[in-house]
DRENDOKOL-538311 format. One line per field, with one value per residue (C-alpha): residue number from 0; residue in one letter; x, y, z. Coordinates in Angstrom, 3 decimals, padded with zeros to 6 digits. Layout:
<rs>
n <- [NUM;...] .
res <- [a;...] .
px <- [X;...] .
py <- [Y;...] .
pz <- [Z;...] .
</rs>
This chain:
<rs>
n <- [0;1;2;3;4;5;6;7;8;9;10;11;12;13;14;15;16;17;18;19;20;21;22;23;24;25;26;27;28;29;30;31;32;33;34;35;36;37;38;39;40;41;42;43;44;45;46;47;48;49;50;51;52;53;54;55;56;57;58;59;60;61;62;63;64;65;66;67;68;69;70;71;72;73;74;75;76;77;78;79;80;81;82;83;84;85;86;87;88;89;90;91;92;93;94;95;96;97;98;99;100;101;102;103;104;105;106;107;108;109;110;111;112;113;114;115;116;117;118;119;120;121;122;123;124;125;126;127;128;129;130;131;132;133;134;135;136;137;138;139;140;141;142;143;144;145;146;147;148;149;150;151;152;153;154;155;156;157;158;159;160;161;162;163;164;165;166;167;168;169;170;171;172;173;174;175;176;177;178;179;180;181;182;183;184;185;186;187;188;189;190;191;192;193;194;195;196;197;198;199;200;201;202;203;204;205;206;207;208;209;210;211;212;213;214;215;216;217;218;219;220;221;222;223;224;225;226;227;228;229;230;231;232;233;234;235;236;237;238;239;240;241;242;243;244;245;246;247;248;249;250;251;252;253;254;255;256;257;258;259;260;261;262;263;264;265;266;267;268;269;270;271;272;273;274;275;276;277;278;279;280;281;282;283;284;285;286;287;288;289;290;291;292;293;294;295;296;297;298;299;300;301;302;303;304;305;306;307;308;309;310;311;312;313;314;315;316;317;318;319;320;321;322;323;324;325;326;327;328;329;330;331;332;333;334;335;336;337;338;339;340;341;342;343;344;345;346;347;348;349;350;351;352;353] .
res <- [m;s;q;l;n;r;a;d;g;i;q;p;m;n;d;i;i;l;a;i;e;t;s;c;d;e;t;s;a;a;v;v;r;g;g;k;h;i;l;s;n;v;v;s;s;q;i;e;i;h;e;r;y;g;g;v;v;p;e;i;a;s;r;k;h;v;e;s;i;t;l;i;i;e;q;a;v;k;e;s;g;l;s;l;r;d;l;s;a;i;a;v;t;q;g;p;g;l;v;g;a;l;l;v;g;i;v;a;a;k;s;l;s;m;a;l;d;i;p;l;i;g;t;h;h;i;a;g;h;i;y;a;n;e;l;e;h;n;i;v;y;p;c;m;a;l;v;v;s;g;g;h;t;e;l;v;r;m;e;s;e;g;e;f;q;v;v;g;r;t;r;d;d;a;v;g;e;a;y;d;k;v;a;r;a;l;r;l;p;y;p;g;g;p;h;i;d;k;l;a;i;e;a;e;n;t;i;v;l;p;r;a;w;l;e;t;d;s;y;d;f;s;f;s;g;l;k;s;a;v;l;a;v;i;n;q;h;r;m;k;s;l;a;l;d;e;a;a;l;a;r;g;f;q;e;s;v;t;e;v;l;v;t;k;a;l;r;a;v;r;h;y;g;a;k;q;l;l;l;c;g;g;v;a;a;n;r;g;l;r;k;a;l;a;a;k;c;d;a;e;k;i;p;l;l;v;p;s;h;a;l;c;t;d;n;a;a;m;i;g;a;a;a;y;l;k;l;k;r;s;q;f;t;d;l;d;m;k;g;d;p;g;f;s;l;e;s;w;s;v;g;k;a;d] .
px <- [-006.724;-005.164;-007.766;-005.633;-008.185;-007.758;-009.129;-012.694;-012.863;-013.971;-012.446;-012.956;-015.117;-012.244;-009.826;-007.517;-007.072;-004.500;-006.090;-004.766;-005.937;-004.048;-006.575;-006.656;-005.230;-005.890;-003.051;-004.634;-004.368;-006.392;-007.240;-010.510;-011.461;-014.457;-015.029;-016.991;-014.811;-012.566;-009.890;-007.901;-008.471;-005.571;-006.364;-003.953;-005.448;-004.024;-006.460;-004.215;-001.597;-003.838;-006.477;-003.700;-004.104;-007.763;-007.621;-005.492;-002.732;-001.363;002.467;002.103;-000.463;001.920;005.023;003.094;001.597;005.188;006.444;003.777;002.866;005.426;004.406;000.635;000.740;002.973;000.364;-002.766;-000.810;-000.117;-003.527;-004.875;-002.925;-002.264;001.357;002.161;002.539;-001.461;-002.814;-004.231;-004.126;-002.885;-005.564;-005.083;-006.885;-006.377;-008.312;-009.729;-007.958;-004.838;-002.476;000.696;-001.554;-002.459;001.129;002.468;000.070;000.024;003.876;003.632;001.201;002.969;005.904;004.249;002.665;005.895;007.324;004.782;003.772;-000.101;-002.662;-002.629;-006.076;-006.505;-009.661;-012.036;-012.397;-016.281;-016.731;-015.452;-017.694;-020.726;-019.354;-018.376;-022.166;-021.293;-019.069;-021.944;-025.071;-026.465;-026.628;-029.722;-029.874;-031.461;-030.213;-029.322;-026.331;-026.349;-022.455;-021.780;-018.082;-015.851;-015.175;-018.154;-022.090;-023.652;-026.529;-025.274;-027.608;-026.471;-028.640;-026.518;-023.288;-020.536;-022.313;-022.360;-024.173;-024.069;-027.648;-027.019;-023.686;-022.942;-022.551;-020.021;-019.193;-019.785;-021.398;-018.564;-016.725;-020.084;-019.978;-016.169;-016.925;-019.621;-017.577;-014.865;-017.038;-018.315;-014.564;-014.985;-012.211;-011.421;-013.070;-016.199;-018.965;-018.935;-018.680;-021.543;-023.519;-023.288;-024.389;-027.603;-028.603;-028.417;-029.889;-033.244;-034.032;-033.546;-032.754;-034.516;-032.301;-033.177;-032.904;-031.954;-034.304;-032.208;-034.500;-037.523;-036.557;-032.553;-031.008;-027.875;-026.584;-026.013;-024.692;-022.873;-025.889;-026.656;-023.092;-023.332;-027.013;-025.197;-022.465;-024.803;-026.768;-023.381;-022.083;-025.403;-025.123;-021.379;-022.164;-025.011;-023.271;-026.152;-025.435;-025.772;-027.387;-025.078;-026.767;-029.809;-027.987;-025.793;-029.158;-030.877;-027.999;-028.418;-031.687;-031.361;-028.680;-030.550;-034.294;-032.440;-030.334;-033.086;-035.930;-033.751;-032.658;-036.336;-037.498;-034.189;-034.664;-038.593;-037.862;-035.607;-037.146;-034.496;-034.688;-032.719;-031.320;-027.179;-025.721;-021.951;-019.192;-017.489;-020.564;-022.941;-021.503;-023.749;-026.032;-028.903;-028.768;-028.773;-031.979;-033.234;-032.750;-034.213;-037.315;-038.306;-037.457;-039.108;-042.470;-042.145;-041.089;-037.620;-034.697;-031.768;-028.345;-025.929;-022.202;-020.960;-019.028;-015.558;-016.346;-018.130;-014.629;-011.597;-010.304;-008.713;-011.313;-014.062;-011.189;-010.786;-014.902;-014.756;-011.874;-013.312;-016.031;-012.790;-010.945;-013.613;-013.963;-010.160;-009.712;-006.694;-004.722;-001.806;001.891;001.892;-001.260;-001.184;-002.939;-005.830;-007.146;-010.350;-011.263;-014.359;-016.461;-018.685;-015.517;-014.260;-018.102;-017.200;-018.503;-015.623;-011.910;-009.431] .
py <- [-001.988;-002.732;-003.187;-001.636;-001.547;000.004;-001.200;-000.318;-000.622;003.040;006.501;009.311;012.226;014.836;012.704;015.230;014.339;016.403;015.807;016.331;017.291;017.474;015.585;018.593;022.152;023.279;022.400;022.314;020.841;021.256;019.922;018.330;017.505;014.562;014.623;017.736;020.822;022.558;023.737;025.220;024.709;026.228;026.238;027.081;027.326;027.194;028.963;031.676;029.671;027.054;030.122;030.605;027.354;026.900;024.266;022.205;021.004;017.967;017.974;022.138;020.985;018.327;020.418;023.481;020.787;020.007;023.320;024.558;021.046;021.151;025.202;024.540;021.578;024.355;026.904;024.422;022.933;026.341;027.619;024.920;026.015;022.366;020.543;017.182;015.383;016.140;014.220;011.225;010.325;011.362;011.521;012.053;011.761;008.168;009.110;009.726;012.357;013.508;010.679;012.963;015.475;012.402;011.010;014.424;014.362;010.675;010.837;013.794;012.002;008.560;010.352;012.330;008.945;006.755;010.079;010.682;006.588;007.250;005.884;006.633;006.887;006.939;008.896;009.224;012.678;012.316;010.943;014.344;016.222;014.349;014.944;018.455;018.919;016.968;020.134;022.336;020.119;016.696;014.270;011.811;008.667;007.313;010.258;011.182;013.253;015.050;015.277;017.884;018.750;019.273;015.166;013.984;013.836;011.266;010.600;008.746;006.615;006.471;003.830;004.455;006.546;005.711;003.495;004.916;003.078;005.133;004.882;007.556;008.740;010.834;008.585;011.427;015.346;016.008;019.178;021.134;019.952;020.975;024.683;024.703;023.645;025.802;029.160;028.327;028.299;031.501;032.417;033.243;032.771;029.289;028.222;028.919;027.680;031.338;032.675;031.219;031.107;035.022;035.456;033.502;034.896;038.902;037.481;038.782;036.439;032.810;030.765;027.441;024.122;020.854;018.301;014.771;012.403;009.344;006.514;006.883;004.990;006.094;008.213;008.666;011.909;012.964;016.470;016.075;016.729;019.718;021.080;020.197;022.340;025.175;025.386;024.842;028.143;029.893;029.025;029.543;033.041;033.445;032.156;034.534;037.758;037.805;039.343;036.654;037.340;035.367;036.103;034.483;031.330;031.066;031.046;028.540;025.743;026.589;026.479;022.982;021.372;022.682;020.626;017.689;017.500;018.866;016.775;013.563;014.161;014.673;011.516;009.443;010.862;010.162;006.299;005.733;007.103;009.551;011.558;014.486;015.341;016.571;018.784;018.513;019.501;022.126;023.269;023.387;026.441;027.355;030.095;029.115;025.195;026.088;028.314;026.126;022.898;025.235;025.686;022.574;020.875;023.989;022.885;019.414;019.423;017.668;018.677;019.986;020.150;022.535;023.265;026.982;028.008;027.912;023.925;023.199;023.170;020.975;021.292;019.204;019.962;017.499;015.056;015.111;014.819;011.766;010.111;010.574;007.733;005.012;006.916;006.061;002.235;001.825;001.047;002.247;002.330;000.235;002.241;000.654;002.709;004.407;006.826;005.832;008.217;005.596;004.779;003.638;005.263;002.448;000.166;003.245;002.330;001.810;-001.738;-002.445;-003.676;-004.198] .
pz <- [049.237;053.011;055.920;059.016;061.389;064.887;067.896;067.790;064.097;063.715;063.835;066.086;064.967;065.375;063.316;060.312;056.877;054.812;051.243;048.185;044.540;041.395;038.800;036.249;036.250;039.871;042.291;045.963;049.764;052.283;055.988;056.912;060.223;060.870;057.395;057.795;059.028;056.302;058.505;055.476;051.738;049.555;045.451;042.709;039.788;036.470;034.319;032.902;031.553;029.789;028.519;025.708;024.344;024.578;027.135;029.608;028.032;030.019;029.926;031.142;033.786;035.475;035.145;037.253;039.973;040.482;040.922;043.097;045.026;048.313;048.975;048.686;051.172;053.298;053.371;053.652;057.108;058.059;057.920;059.481;062.205;062.764;062.002;060.408;063.475;064.370;060.595;060.959;057.414;053.886;051.275;047.506;043.987;042.576;039.559;037.062;035.444;033.515;034.320;034.533;037.126;039.214;039.687;040.828;044.249;044.589;044.981;047.169;049.424;049.359;050.704;053.464;054.484;054.549;056.551;059.270;059.094;058.647;055.995;052.595;051.025;047.236;046.664;043.579;042.179;041.493;044.758;046.283;044.119;045.384;048.972;048.824;049.384;053.124;054.020;053.849;054.247;056.012;053.347;053.549;052.047;049.695;047.653;043.858;042.459;039.106;038.814;035.643;034.886;032.344;031.832;033.646;032.977;035.368;037.305;040.741;042.897;046.744;048.641;051.469;052.725;050.268;048.010;044.722;041.466;038.157;036.441;033.586;032.110;028.870;025.832;024.280;025.401;029.045;029.609;030.491;027.561;025.343;026.954;025.844;022.166;021.987;023.422;020.913;018.162;019.494;020.077;023.341;026.078;028.026;030.137;028.068;030.566;032.656;029.494;028.196;031.158;031.391;027.589;028.457;031.510;029.603;026.573;025.671;022.947;022.369;019.405;019.836;019.612;019.832;022.816;022.759;025.089;023.684;024.601;026.706;030.040;029.585;032.206;029.617;028.035;024.724;024.233;020.725;018.467;020.218;019.877;015.983;015.987;017.278;015.144;011.874;013.233;013.571;009.766;008.304;009.372;008.539;004.785;004.450;006.257;008.505;012.424;014.953;017.822;020.218;023.336;022.241;020.631;024.142;025.662;023.515;024.207;027.939;028.100;025.788;028.321;031.434;030.357;029.846;033.025;035.417;033.486;034.047;037.221;038.523;037.151;038.624;041.495;041.454;040.183;042.558;045.540;046.779;049.674;048.515;045.130;045.125;042.397;041.894;039.908;038.311;036.357;039.063;039.704;036.297;037.374;034.803;035.830;039.656;038.912;036.733;039.074;042.535;040.840;039.597;042.735;044.884;042.414;043.293;046.908;046.108;048.623;046.579;047.862;045.792;047.392;047.158;044.269;046.101;046.855;042.836;041.508;041.610;045.436;048.133;050.617;048.597;048.596;052.860;052.760;050.333;052.203;055.671;054.519;054.190;057.189;059.448;058.019;058.349;054.678;053.511;050.820;049.798;048.699;045.328;044.345;040.672;039.456;037.441;034.699;034.264;037.680;038.188;040.809;041.934;042.566;045.106;046.966;050.892;050.341;048.042;048.373;045.985] .
</rs>
């Protein structure tokens, strides 16, 4: 990572970033000022395309990014009321994500960086989800982030701004993956999370399912056993030709997931002395999880930060918010940057440099 320092070494608060996000199945571009103020945030979703396949098809996702990236960037700049000449830097998701999808955004970002002669900032996708909270709240350190998305379930400790330490992670399925697999077993549409959430909230009964706590002192997660328990219930009912209360099963599944996530997150907050708990990622839009976490945090007087629904799912504004951590420290990325599907969050900390 190249260090291109201005005279004072710190960027002014009105610095403007054009951010690009193409890690999976949303094509997004946003203009963000000072890491907190969204001037535009344009998102083009591919959900309807991938729904027919029951999940994201990487080749199709990449092709759709190619088709829409230029239009999305142009729209984001237009809606911001600014011009390309007003930009201070270009930020783009470097990883993790689908390598072909990442490549589309990275090529676009490099092209703009070279054409405009302004810095490039390769940005970590999960750092983006975490700092989506900064767009609507004030983060106080040290804090703990609970990241829940389609591909990630992690507890991330932040002792100071932009310093990431992963203290717990999933050992198998991420929460979002578990929701999608359970939804598929219940023959619900993709993505499964919102459909399971809706069924669970409307349920009058509960089919109790196991909780995977792992070792006593572990902050890791495991949801593959829970998924297997759900499949066992479904198969037992089908083999015996019994009617299945799908809502009760969805509620039992969601309560199991939620109890483990909430319990471990609050235990981590207490153990590490965090002043806030941040909920982030696509599954942060889940109403059952938000409600349970809010109730427990309120009871224990732990401040909880949660982004609005629009900022939970993949979007470029969150990438702009995270990239500002690097911009104000003049930590920029070389043009030989490549997409990194296995990008380490800890390595992206502001104190680290390639």
